[in-house]
C-alpha positions in Angstrom: -27.8 -10.1 -63.6 -27.9 -8.7 -60.1 -24.3 -7.6 -60.3 -25.1 -5.6 -63.5 -28.1 -3.9 -61.8 -25.9 -3.1 -58.7 -23.2 -1.6 -60.9 -25.9 0.5 -62.8 -27.3 1.7 -59.5 -23.9 2.7 -58.3 -23.1 4.5 -61.5 -26.4 6.4 -61.3 -25.6 7.3 -57.7 -22.2 8.5 -58.6 -23.5 10.6 -61.5 -26.1 12.1 -59.2 -23.5 13.0 -56.6 -21.3 14.5 -59.3 -24.1 16.6 -60.6 -24.8 17.9 -57.1 -21.1 18.6 -56.6 -20.9 20.5 -59.9 -23.9 22.6 -58.8 -22.2 23.3 -55.5 -18.9 24.3 -57.1 -20.8 26.6 -59.5 -22.7 28.2 -56.7 -19.5 28.7 -54.6 -17.7 30.2 -57.6 -20.6 32.6 -58.2 -20.5 33.6 -54.5 -16.8 34.1 -54.6 -17.0 36.2 -57.7 -19.7 38.3 -56.1 -17.6 38.8 -52.9 -14.5 39.7 -54.9 -16.5 42.4 -56.8 -17.8 43.7 -53.5 -14.3 43.8 -52.1 -13.1 45.8 -55.1 -16.0 48.3 -54.6 -15.3 48.6 -50.9 -11.5 49.1 -51.5 -12.3 51.9 -54.0 -14.7 53.5 -51.5 -12.0 53.3 -48.8 -9.5 55.0 -51.1 -11.9 57.8 -51.8 -12.7 58.3 -48.1 -9.0 58.3 -47.3 -8.3 60.8 -50.0 -11.2 63.0 -48.8 -9.9 62.8 -45.2 -6.4 63.7 -46.3 -7.7 66.7 -48.3 -9.8 67.9 -45.3 -6.8 67.5 -43.0 -4.7 69.6 -45.3 -7.4 72.2 -45.6 -7.9 72.3 -41.8 -4.1 72.6 -41.2 -3.7 75.6 -43.6 -7.0 77.3 -42.9 -7.5 78.3 -39.2 -3.8 79.2 -38.6 -3.9 81.9 -41.3 -7.2 83.5 -40.3 -7.4 86.2 -37.7 -9.9 85.7 -34.9 -13.2 87.6 -35.3 -12.5 90.1 -32.5 -9.6 91.7 -34.4 
């Protein structure tokens, strides 16, 4: 009888550990998905900033060289 009680206790302990592990895996998965979404947003923002910088660089290169100084 003691052996059966010990096996039952071990089974309950294992089920409890499994439940905690499942919760942990779910939490980690949610965190990973959130981080991945944030990475995608940051990449898009970086692309837009690079595009804006390239456009401003092109405008600056073409603009001042073609204009006459104000004293002319």
